[in-house]
Structure formats: C-alpha cells, structure tokens
N, C-alpha and C positions, 0 to 999 in steps of 0.2 A: 504494500500500500504506500509506503514511503516513496518508492521510486515513481509510482504513478502520480503522486502529488508533485514530485520534482519535475516530471515531464510537463505537467500543466503549467508550472511556473516558467519553464524554459520557453514555452510557446507564446509568451506575452507579445502583443503586437509591437512593432517598432515605432519610433517617432518619425512621422512623415511630414515634410514641409512641401507643399505643392505650389508650383508656380502657375498652374492652370494652363489651358490651351490658348488663351488670348494674348499672352505676351510673357516676356521674361521677367523674372524677379529682379534681375540686375541688368542695367543698361550697358554694362561693361563687356558683355559677351561678344565675341568677334563674329563677323560674317552673317549677321542676322539670326544667329542661334537663339532658340528659346529654351529656357530652363523649365522643364516640365515638373520635376519633383526632386527633393533631396530627402534621403532616408538616413537616419542616424540610429545607432544602437544604444540600448540602456543595459545596465548590469542585469544579468540573468536572461537576456534575450538570446535566442538563436537568430541572428540577423546578419546580413551582409550590407554594411553601409555603402551608399552610392549616391551619385547625382545622375539624373537622366535629362538629356537635352535632345533637341531636334534641330537639324539643319533645314534651311528653306527647301532643299531638294527632297526632303522626307526622310533622310538618314537618321535613325535613332542612335544616340551615342550614350553609353553608360560608363561612368568612371568610378572605379573602386580603388581608392588609395590604400596601400599597405606597405609600410616602411620596414617591415621586419627583415626583408632580404633585398639585396641589390639587384632585383630582377623585375621584369614586366612580362605580362602575358597579354597578348592581343588576340581577339577572336572576332571574326566576321562571320555572322550567321545569316544566310539567305533563306527566306521562308519558301523554299522550293526543294522538293525531292521527287522521287519517282511517281508519287501520286499526282503530280502536275503534268505527267506525260500523256501522250495520246496513244490510242491503240495502234500497234504497228511501229511505234517509235519509242520502244522501251529502252532503258539504259542511258538516256541522254543526260540526266542529272549526274549520274555517276561518271559518265564520260567527261563531263565538264570538271569534275573533281580532278581528273588527270590533266585536262587541257590547261587549267588555271596555274599549273606549275611549269608550263612549257615556255614561259617568257611572254612579255607584253611589249608594247611599243618602245618603252624606254628601258626594258630589262631583257637582256639577251637570252638565247636558248640555254637551258640548263642553269641559268645564273641565279634563279630564285633560291634553289637549294644551296648553292654555293655561298651566296651572300649571307644567309642566315647561319649556315654551319660555320662559316669563317668568323662570324661574330660570336661564336661560342654558344649558339642557340640550338633549339630543337623545333621541329615543325611537322605539321601533317594536315590532312583534311579528311573529313568523313561525310558520307552521304547515307541517308536513310529514306524512308518513304515520304517524309514530311519536311525535311530541311537538309541543307548542306552547310557545313562550317569549315572554315580555314583558320588555323591558329598557329602561333609560335610563342615560345618562351625564350627570352634573350636577356643578357645583362642590361640593366636599366639605361646605360648610356647609348644603347642602340635603338631606342624607341622611335625617334623620328624616321630613321631608315625603314623601320617596319611599316609605319603608316604610309610612307612613300610607296613601298612595295604593294601593299594591299590596295591603295588607291589606284595604282597603275593598272592592276589587273581588273579592277572594277570598271574603270573608265576607258582603258586603252588596250583591251585584250584583242579585239577581233581583227584588227589590221595585222596583228602578228601571228594569227592562226593561219598557217599555210597548209596546203594539201599534203606536203610531206609530213609535217607534224601530226596532222590528222590521221594519216595512214599508220604511222609508228604507234601512236597512242591507241588506235583501234586494235592493233596487234597486242599491245600491252594489256588492254582490257580483256581481250580473249584469253590471254595467258592467265590473268587473274581469275577469270571464270573457270578455266581448266584446273587451276590449283585449288580454288576454294569450293567449287561446285562439282564439276565433272570428274575430277580425279580424287575427290575427297569422299571417304565413306559417309553415307547418308546425305551427301552434299546436295542431292536433288530434292530433298524432302520439302523444303520451304516452297520451292516452285510448285510441286505437286499439291501441297496443302492449299496454297493460295488459289490455284485453279479450281479446286473442288469446293472451297469455302465460299468464294465470291462469284457472282454472276459475271458473264463475259462483259468486258468493258469497265468493270469496277476498278478503280485506281490501285487497289491492293491485290488484284488478280494476277499481277506479274511481280517479280522480285526486282529489287533495286538494281542489280547488275544487268538485268534485262536478258533478252533472247539473242542468241548469236545471229539469227537471221535478220533481226531488226538492226543490229549493228552493221551487218553486211549491206543492208539496204540503204542505210543513212548516207547522206552526202554532206559536204562541208557547209553548204548553205542551210541545211536542216539544223545543224548544230548552232550556227550563228543566229538563226531565228529564235531558237530556244533560249539562247543567252539574252537576246534583246528583249524577249518577253518577260523574263523572270529575274534578271540579275541587276535591276536598277537599285539605286540607293534607297528608294522608298519601300523596297521589299527586303531591307537588310537591317541588322543590328550590329553596330561596332561597339565592342566591350573591351575596356582596357583596365587591367588591374596591376598593382604593384607600386614601385617607388617612382614617383614622378611629381613634377610641379604642375598643378592642375591648369593654371592660366597658360603656361607654355604649351601644354598638350592641346588645349582647346584651340590655340592659335595654329598649331600644326594640322589639326583635324579640319579646321576651316580652310586652310590653304590647300591641302591635298585632296580633300573630298568635296569641298563646297562647290567647285566648278563642274562636277559631274552632273549631267542632266538627269532629271527625274525620269523614271521608266513608266511603262503603262501601269494604270491602277490595278491593284491586286485585291480581289475580294476574298474574305475568309472562306475556306473550304468547309462546307456543311458536313457533319457526320452522316454516314450512310449505313443505316442499320440493316443487318442481314438476318434472314430466317431460313431455316432448312425444312423442307417438307418431308424428309425421311433421313435416316442414317445413310451416309455416303461412305461406302467401303472402297478404298483404293489401295493399290499395292505396287511395288516394283522390286525386282531383284537387283542386287548390288554386290560389289566386292567387299562384303562385310563378314565378320565372324559371329556377331551377336544379332539375332533378330530383334527388331525394334518395333514397338507399337506406340503410336501417337494418336490420342483421341482429343479432338478440339470441338468446343462449343462456341458459337458466336455469343457475345455479351453486349457491352456498351461501347463507350469511347473514352479516351483519356480525359481525366478530371470530371467525369460524370459522377454524380453523388453515389452511385453504386460501385464505383471502381475500388474504393477503399475497403468496404466489406468483402468484395470479391477477392481482394488481395489477402485478407485475413483467412478466408476460406481456403485459398491456395496454400497458405502456410500450414493449416491444419491437415490438409489432405496430402501434401507432398513436399514440404520443405524441411530438410534435416532429419535427424534420427528420432525426433518426437512425432513424426508424421505417420499417418495411417498407411501410406504406400510403402514407407520403409518397413513398418512392422509386418505388413501382409505380403510383401513381395521380396524385399532385400533380406530381411531377417529370416525369412523362410527359405532363402536360397533360390527362389524362382527367378529373381532378377539380379543382375550385377549392379545396376543403378535404377532408381525410380524417383520421379519428381513430378511436381505440379508446376504450372506456370500460368501467368495471366499477362500476356503480352498486350500492352495498351499503346495505341497510336492515336493520332489526331482524329481519324475518321472511324476507327473501329478497334475493338479488343477481342481477343480469343482466349478462352480458358482451356488449358491443356493438361492432360495426364500422360506422362511419357515413361516408358520402361524399356531398358535394354535387357532382354531375357537371357537366362542361362540355358543354353541349348541342351545341356546335360540333364536338366530337370523338367523340361516342358515338352509336350508333344507338338504343340502349335501355339501360335499367339492367341488363339481363341481362349486358352486357359488364362493367359494374362489379362485379356479383356474381361473375363468372368470375375477375376479377383478385383480388378479395378471397379467394376460395377458393384460388387459386394462391399468394397470399401466405401462407396457412396452411400450404400444402405446403412453401413455401420455408423457413418457420420450422422445420419438421420436419427438413429437411436442414441448415439453418444452425446450429440449436441456440442455446444461450445463451452469450453472450460475457462475459468478465470486465467489460468496459465497461458491459454492460447492468446488471449488479448494482451496480456502483459508481455509475452515474448515478442509479438509483432510490434507493439507500440514502442518498447524499449529499443528494438532493432532499428526502427525508423529514426528515432532521435540519435542513436549512436552513429548511424551512417551520416546523418546531417553534421554531427560534430566532427567526425573524421574528415568529412568533406571540407571543413574549414581549415585543415592543415596546410593546404596548398593554394596559392593564388590561382593556378589554372583551374582547379575544381570550383572555386568560388566564381570565377569569371564564367565558366561553362554553365553554372547554375543560373546566374543572372541572365545570360544570353538566352538560355532555353525558356526560362520563365517569361521573359519579355516577348520572345517570339511567339509563344503559344498561348499566353494569357493576356499580354499587354500590361502585365504587372510584374516588374522585376523583383518586387518585394513579396512574392508569393510564398516564400519559404515558410512563414508562420502559418498561413492558411493550409499549406501542404501538410504540415505536422498536425494541425488541429483537426483536419478531416479524418485522420486516423485515430486521434485521441477520442473523437466523438463516436466511433464505431461501438455498437452494442451487440450483445449476443443475439438479440432479436433481428438486428440488421443482417448478420451473417446467415442466419437461418432463412430470412426472407429472400436474400439474393440466391441462395441455393435453390429454393423452391421456384424462383422466377426464371432463372437462366439455365439450371442444370437438371433438376429433377424432371424426368419424363421428357426432356428435350432431345432433339436430334443432334447428332454430332458427325463430323468427318473423322473417319477411322482409317489411319494409314498404317499399313504393314510394310516394313522393309526387311527382306529376307536374303540370306546368302544365295549367290548364283546357283541355279540348279536345284533349289529347294522350295518350289512354289507351294508345296503342301503345308508349309509352316505359316502361311498367312492366316489372319484371324477369321476371314470370311472371304468368299469369292467377291470380286469387284462388282459393285452395283452402280458405279458411276464411271462413265467413260471420259477420258481426257478430252476436253473440247477441242474441236478443230478451230484454229484461229482464223477468224474472218478479217483479213487485212484490207482496209479500204484503199481504193485507188488513190494515188498521189495526184492531187490537183495542181493547178497553176498557183504558184506561191507569190508571185509578184516581186517587186523590188524589196531589198532589205532596208528597213527603216533605221538607218545608222544614226547614232547619237554621238556627237563630238563635244567634249568639254572645251571651253574657251578659257585659256590661262593668261595670267599676267606675269608669269615667271617661266623659267626654263626647266621643265620636268626631266630633261636629260641629265641634269646635274644631280648626282646621287648625294644625299645628305651625309655629312661627315658624322662620325660617332663623337659623342661627348667624352669628357674625361673618364678614364676607367673607374668604375665604382670600387669603393673599399669593401672588401669582404671581411666580415667578422666571423671567424671560425668559432664554433661552439666551445664553451669551456668543458674540458673532459677531466675525468678522474678515474683512478684505478684502486680497487679494494679487493680483499679476499674474504671468502666465507670461512666458516669454522673448519671445513674439510679441505681448504686450500684452493677451492675453485676461484679462478680469477674473474673479477667482474669489471668490465670497462663501461664507463657511463658518460653521458653528455646531457647537458641541461637544454631544455626547449620549453619555454613558458608561453608560447604563442597560443596553444590550445590545451585544455585540461585532459590530455591523453598520455598514455604510456605505451611504448613499443619495446619488446624484449626478444632477443634471439639467443637461444641456448644451443650451442654447438657441441656435439659429442663425437669424438673421432672414432666412430664405429660405423663403417660403411661397406660398400661392396668389396673394396680392397682387402678387407679382413675376413672375407668368406672363403671357405674351402671351395675348390673348383667344382667338386661334386655337389655342392649345396648352393649354387648360384640362386640369388633371390632371397637369401636368408635375412639380409639387412632390411629389405623391403617388407618382408613378412613380420619382422620384429617391430618395425615402425608402425605397421598397420595394427598390430596387437596392442600397442600402447594407446591406440585410439579406440579401443574396445572397453569392456567392463573392467573395473578395478576390484580389489578385495572388499571395498566398502560400498560400491555403487554400481548399478547397471549403467550401460552406455546411454540408455534413454534418459535416466535420471541426471547424468552428467550433462548431456546435451540440453536438457530442459533448464538446468541451472545456468548454464553458460549463455543460452539464448536470452534468458530473462535479464542477464547483465548487459546484453548488447556487445559481448566480447567474442573474440575468436582465438582458438588455439589450433595451429596446424602443425602436423608432425610428418616429416618427409625424410627419406634417406637418399643418399647419392653415392658417388664413387668413394669419397673419403670420409663422410660423416653423416650422422643423423642430426637434423635440425628441428628445434621446436620454436615456432614463431608465435608470439603472444601479442595481442592488440587489445587494449582496454581503455575505457574511460577511466581516468585516475580515481574518480569517486567509487569505482567498482573494482579497483585493483586488488584489494586483499582477497575478495571472494574469487576473483579470476585466478590469482596465483594459487589459491587453495586447490582449485580444480586441476591446474597444471601440475602441481606437486603430487597430487593424488594419482594422476595418470602416469607420471614419470616414476614415482617411488613405490607405488602399490598396484602394479598391473595384476589382474586376476589370472591371465593366461589360461582362460577356460577352454576346454576341449571343443565345446559347441562353437565358440567364437572362432577358434583356430580352423575348424573344418570349413566354415563359411568363408573366412578371409582367404584361405588357401584356394578355394574354388574360384573366388573372385579374381585372384592373381592369375590363375591359369586361364581364365576367360579373357583377361586383359592382355595376356601374351598373344593369344590367338587373334584378338582384335588388332593389336599393334602390327601383326604380320600382314594385314591388309593395306597398310599405309606404305606407298612406295618410298616416301621420304624417310620414314623410319627404317625401312629395309636398307636403303642406301647408306645411311649413317652407321648402322650396326655392322654391315659388312666392311665398311671403310675402317672402323676401329679395330676389327679383328685382323685385317690385313696389316695395319700399322703396328699393333702391339702383341699380336699372337694369341691363339686360342688358349694358351696356358696361363694367361693373366686374367684374373677374374674381372678386373675393371674394363677389359676390352669387350665384355659382353653387356647386353642390356641389363639395366638395374633390376628389371623384373625377373631375370633368370630365364631358363628354358623349361618347357613342359616336363622334361625328364628330371632336371635338378629340383624343381619345385615339388614334384611328386615325391621325391626322396626326402624332403625336409619333414622332420617330426616336431611336435611341440617341445620335446626335450631339447632339440637343437636350438629352438628359439630361446628357451630359458637359459641355455648355456651361453649363447651369444650375448644375451642381455647381461648375464652375471659377469662375464669377462670384459665386455666392452663399455657398458654403461657405468663408468666409475668416475670419481672426482678428477683423477689425473688425466682423463681424456676430455674434460669438460671446460668450456669457457662460456661466459655470458656477456652480452652487450645490451645495455639498457639506455633508452632515451625517454626522458620524462620531464614534466614540469615540477616534480618533487626534488628536493635537495638530496645530495648523495647519502647522507647519514639516514635520512628518513627512508629513502628507497632501499638501502642495503638492509635495514632492519626488517623489511617486509620479505626479504629473500631467505629468512632463517631456515625455512623448511628444506630448501635445496642444499643447505649445509649438512644435511644428514645423508646425502648420497654417499654411498660407501667409498672408502679409499681404494686406490689402485692406480696402476700406471696404464697409459694408453696402450692398446695392443700393437704389436709390431706389424709392419707391412713388408711382405716379401715380393720384390719385383723380379720376375724371371726374365731370361734373355729374350730380346725381341727378334723377330724373323728378319732375314735379309730382304731388302726391297730392291726389286729390279726396276730401275728408273724408266719411265716411259711406257710401262706395261698398262694395257687397258683391260679392265675386268667388266664383263657384261652380265647383267642379271635380267632374265626375262620376266616381265610382269604383264601377261596377256591382258589386253583391253585397257591398259593404263592410258589416260588422256595426255600425259606429259612424260618426259624423261627426266629423271633425277640424276644430277652429276655431282660427284664428289672427287676433288683432286687434292691429295694430301701427302704430307710427309711428317716424320717425327721432328720435334724441335725442342728447345730448351724448356725446363720446368718453369712454372710461374714464380715470379718475384715482383716486387712492387717498385723497385728503384734501379734494377740492374738490366741485364740484356733482354729479358722478357719485355719489360716496359719499353725499352728502346725499339725492340722489334715491332711492337704495336704502333709506335710512332712512325716507323718506316712504312708500315703497311697501310696507314691511314689513307694516303692518296692513291694507293694501288687498289685496295679492296675494302677499306674500313668505312669510309664516308659514303653517303648516298651518291655524291657526285665523284666517286672514285673512278679510276680508269675502267675497271671491270664492269661496274654497274652502268656507267654511261654508254659503254660499247654495247653490251648485250641487251640492255633494256631500252635506253633512250635512242641509240643510233640504229640498232638492228630490230628491235621489237621481238627478240627471241624469248624473253622471260618477263615475269612480273617483278623480279628482283634477283640480283646476283651479288655475292659478297665473298670476302675472304677474311680470315682472322686467325690469330694465335690463341690457343686455349691450353688448358691443363691445370695442374695443381703443383704442390710442392715436390712431387716425385717425378712426374712425367709431363711432357708438353707435345703439342702438335700444331701444324699449320694446315688449314683446310680452306679450299675455295669451293663454293657450292652454288647451285641454282636448280630450279625446276624449269625446264625449257620445253618449247614446242617440239613434239616428236619429230616433225619433219626438219627441224633445225638442230638435231642432236650433234651430228658430226661438226657442223659449222660452229656450234657453241663451244665444243671442246677445243677446236682450233683457235678460236678467239681468246679463250681463257689462257692457253699456252702462249699465244702471241703477246698478250698484255704482261704476263708474268715474266716472260723472257725479255721483252722490251724494257721492263723496269730494271731487270738484272743487268742488262747490257748498258743502258744509258743512265740509269739512276733517276733520282727525283729532279724535277725541274725547279728552277728558282721560284717560279710562281706557286708550284705545289708545296714547296717548303714553307713559303710565307703563309699560305693558306693553312697548313698544318699547325704552325706555331700560333697563328691567330686563333684558330678554332679551339684547339686544346688549351691554350693559355687563358682563354676567357670563359670557358664553360664551367670553371669552378664556382662561378656565381650561382649556378643552379644546383650545386651539390648538397647544400645543407638546408633545403627548404622544409622538408618534412621528416618526422622521426624515422620513417621506413627507409629513407635514403642514407 
C-alpha cells in the first residue's frame, strides 16, 4: 500500500505556463516564433521540463535543458510512417529513412554519417507505421552543426537525390528485408498477420518495410512526391535536449529552419476499428526448429481509455513468471517461451498470445491453442488480484524513472508525446491512466474484446511438417489489387529563400569539459572487490556482479554447463518459488538478469534506490541459496536443447560458430556456442551443475561494480549479504593449442533456401587490453571497418548495395583475441562481396591510413567520451 501511495504522489501534474496560440509570451523570440507553453517540475513530480515554441512555417520546437552532461540530443520526428502510404506503394516511408542519410544539397554523399561520427556522436533513424524520426547525440559544442544538418535534409534533400543513389538504396532496403524478414526465422509473421487482421487497403495491412514488388515498381519521382507531401516543417517536431544556451539555440533554429517553406496541410489520421466475422487460421512453413502459435484479437487504438486495462490484462495472462501462460505452458514444458502482448499504434491495437512450442512435448499446435484458451477461462474464474495491479503500476513508474536517466530517452518521450497527442507534457497523464485502472476495468475489457471474440491464429511450423499447424487454413492470403499508375503531373518543388550561405558548415564551439564521475573502491567481508561511482541525477541504482565462471571453465564433454548453471540461478531458491521471487521483484519495478558467457557469469541489477534493499535481498537469495531442484533442472535443460536447435536455423549464427571453431579449434570449449551441443547438454547432470557452482561461484572469482545516487558507505552497507559468498580462488583456465590456419582458404556451408549469404573473414589476434596493442589495433581498424563510414561499409553497402551493413572488429578477452570482418550479403553478390572485402583489407595493409582518415579517427574517438558517463548502465 505504501508504494501505491508513493506512485500517486509521483504523478502530480507539472506546473505549466502557457503562452497560448495568439502570440508569444516574450517579444524577444527570433524569426516570428511563438512560445506556446513552458513546463517546469516540482519536487516529487515525474516530469520533463521544457519550452514549446512554433515557427511561422509550422515547425514545432521543444527545448529541454539538462546541464548534467556535456552533450545534446537532437530529434526530428515527422508524423509520417507506412500508414500514410498508398496501396501498391508500400515501403516509401522506410525508404526515405535511408535516403535522408545519403546527402543533401549542401552535404555530400556519405558525409552525414561522417560529420556526426567525426564529432564524437552517434546517430540513427527509425520508421514505424505512424512516424519517422532522425536523431543524434553529440558533444554539446557540436549542436549548431547538427541543426544545420537536419535543416538541410528537411529543406534541401530532393535536388541531391539522384537515380544512382536511389538504385543503391533500393538494393540496401532489399538486403535489409532479406536479413530481417526473408532470411530470419519467423520473419514473415508480421506480414502475414497484418494481411489477415486488416481488410485490403487498411494502412496496417502491409508492414513498414513494404513489399519487394512495390519497391521494384517505384521510381525516383514517386519517392520525391512522397517526400513533398509529408516531410514539411508543419508535419514535424524538432526536440533538443541537453547542455545549451536557450537564446542561442533559438537563434540557430530560426536561421536554419525558418526559411523552409510550409508543406501541405496534414490532417490527423482517424483510428480504424477492425472486427472479424470468424476465427482466421493461417499458417506457413519456415526454416525454424520450434513451432510457433500467435493468436491476435483486434482491440482499440493507442491512448484509448481501454488501452491501459488491456495492458494490465496482458501482464496477467503473459508477462513474466507470474503469468498464466508461463504457469500453463512454460512451467509444464509444453513451450520454451510464452507471452502476451498488446501492440498499440495510432490507428489500431492487437492483443496477442504467443508461444514457441516444445516439439518434444506436443503433437501439434492445436494442443497449444487449447491451453491458451483454457488459460483465458482460468482468468475468468481467477479474476484480478491486488498483486496484478501493483506489479503493473509499479513497473510503469519504474520505467518512467529509468527513462529519465538519459537525455535521449527524455527527448524521445517529449517528441513522441507531442507528435501523437499534441501535449509534450503527457507523461503525468500517461502514468495516471494506469494508476486509475481497477479490477472491474480489467474484467470489462476482457469481456468486451477477448471473451467469445474472433481472432487471427497463425501457425509457423518447420519445413516439411504441415501436420503441426493448429488448424487447417480458413483464410487465404489476399491477392493484391494494385491500381494502375496514373499521370502524376509536375513535382511541386519547394525552395527555401536564404539570406546566408548554407554551404558554409558551422564550426564547432569550444570542446566541453567532461566531469568524470567520482569513483571509489571497497571490499566486502569475504574480500570481494566493489568498484563504485556516484550518479545523483536520478534516484536509481545499477549493479553488475561478475563471477569468473564461464564456458572456458567447462569440460569439453559438458559444453553448456555454465549456461545451465546461470539458468538454474534464475529458478527457485531454498526459500522461495520462482513465481514468488518474480512477483516480489515485479512489484518493486526492479530487474535482475543472470547470463553466462565465455569467461564469466554476470548478474545485472537495476532498481529504484527506494526499493534497493528489497531488490538486493532477492538477488542475494538467488545467488546464495539456489534450490537446484530436479523439476526445474529437467525443464531448463529441455529449454536449452530446444534453443540449440532453434539457433541452428539462423544462418548468421551458423557462420559465426563455424568461424570460431576454425580459429580456435574444437578442443577449446570457448570456441563452441555458449549453449553447448545437443550431445554435451544431454550429458550434463544436476550434480554437474552443483559442482560447477561450488567451485566457480566463490568470492575470489567475484567483483562488483555499482553506480548509485547513494554514498559509498551507505551503499556498501547494503551489500553485506554478498559478503557471505564462500571463499575460494577463481578456477583456472586451460587454453589448448590452436589449429594451423591456411591463409586464403574458403570454407563453404550450404544453407538451402537461405535468402542471403553470411560471410565471415577472420584470423586470430592479440588478447584484449585497454591501453596496449589491442586498443591501438581498434584505433587502426576504425577507418577500415569500425565506423559506419569505414572503407568496408561504404564499399559494400553504400557504393555497391550488396549488404545492409558490413563491418570488421577486434574482439576477445584477457586470454585470446581475434579479428573478424562480416556481412550478410545478396546471394547473387557473394563472390563479389568476398573480393571487395579482401580488396579493402589488402589496400589498407599496402597503403595505410590516409591523413584524412587519421584526422577523422582522432576527432571521433577523442570527442565521444562526452557521451560515456550519461547513464548508470554505461
């Protein structure tokens, strides 16, 4: 009850000062800007302070000052996604996500990435059904340059879009679809679900990436018209957060964005409710190991009053180990994974139940469907518990607080709220609508949208096993009716009129001063070293416990032992069931993740500081008092075996695993997949897990790192329980001799039906260190294969269109190292891609780095430290 009262207090409204639509509060604003509102925070609020303004051309500008770190985050969100496309012209919004990085009138080809990376920044863009956004995080002295870049592609893109760029990016998008859809297990699921859920012509009946035939049909003028229709400043929100002078920034915004002409008016898209007249069963065969069932019901739309109670219903049915699907499917061994979802978008939401079935335990997906439907019936009789509401409500608030840790997250929230609601200060209302959900609300939405309602039921089964589908198909994939392309007329080009030379790139300001967090070192009673740093920007704590017990320490005959041991630490303890621990943890809004790797097992803890003691008690119970129950072990072992089979269907996974074995030899455990092999996992017993835990999980193998708003002495006192981890030295690691490598040898692996070829080119290299040769080698490689605009990626992706992305890097740990160049490429360009890889690597070896590349490397790596210390997790 205390926590629920706290949540209500945190959701107090912010203090808002509005300028209104008729004029600015201040006459000092440049370029005819109007101040629409100013929002300030009060103690106890969850609020993101900001000022919202509007330019005469309709561009909405949101400023969020944050002086905590010497960086800025810039986001331009356009209220256009695939839902604004026309039938037969799918994929245009996503295509423009690519084209917007290809240079504009005053920014040369491939220069956008180079400018930002050289400035020490990061950047990207994303597209979904309802919006497209472009964003970058850079040191604060680079802000004017970022605004110049974003304005140039908003106002001066089309004259720089050539037929050649268009064709290269068309191939890049096809490669992305091949990598993420056609060559990915279950990758076609969303396309098939959308076709079955929505009537023909509904804007959600196609996926954001679109159909290949539509991309092939499109021409350059089609793309230009789409841009001119939707990418005007009056359909965009520019959001800036971080360390800056507000008056100076408003001057820059007016200068660079103010002259861009307004685009066509954009009316809000109205939600389109969908109903089904019968259950629609659909299916397809795929290169998968685990049969999948996905049941989807149409519900409401984003921010509808019933969205929040439907989300609570989702949590009860299928979120985490407290859910009914976990209890009835995963716990019983019928599924390897099971979950519920409520995907909400601007026009429509879908409620889903999803399970990846264990093929050893089911005869067909019809059995899984039956259990899902019985779980719905169980909910009817079980009802909604107090814990259900508390878990969901605390989780919502915790996520909001964690989101305040980074400027980028705050900026993204402001931009999304403004774009979809017109109220950048929607965060308090967002929390409150979940706070207001009652048990009766959850039962009502179940009765309204799920009980007795029809669903789309998708079965995805392994190739050659159609008998595993839940039901014979009752819905045929619609034949697409593509309208004839009519006369389009002249392009209605819009040209800004400037009073300055946009071709002059703004200079960066003085380099910002980076304040490195204060760090400390202490020891627990058993000698465990704890490294800590202070971060008082948010009331949160992040902890990582590293235990040097990983795959390197496994016997070759027991590969997968570290993975199984880590998984067993995430099961029941001697004091509590797994479900009880999960319930306690979720009500705190905390997370505890346990994973194993080559060298170590790591426990990552994230908590609101107010809930830290209770969170640490759960973490200590998991680490120090595992039950190692036979029932849990049998289920976890079966899940690992199915995960191994599933991983074998991934071409990229297969390529990486074979490459590691060739480099380091079959006799070294770390050369194999962390999951192990079916034979070795079958050979592992519960006694093996207990022995591995007893010898490896000791104080001498353990270190801790903590970042918190608490003082060192306060924090270290809360770690007392971990001081009882038993004494002992870290286990030894034996590295056996590596095989001889025949340089220039090609190894071919046949993956019939694969939509792409996966390439791995590698050699052994020096072990990892942080200041020596390993560090220097990565500096050397930055221009060759490390940066986006490296020689390798520019050649294979931007110049040739062979791949969605190509890279090269040095990796490894304290014992071994390697160099790998990799890409997923078009099958018909496999040979050519290998040739280009070797050409770039050999050319770099022969001629070395250019003066321009060296300057770029120094500038990029030298400035990016400003971004390193922003959040506890970094």
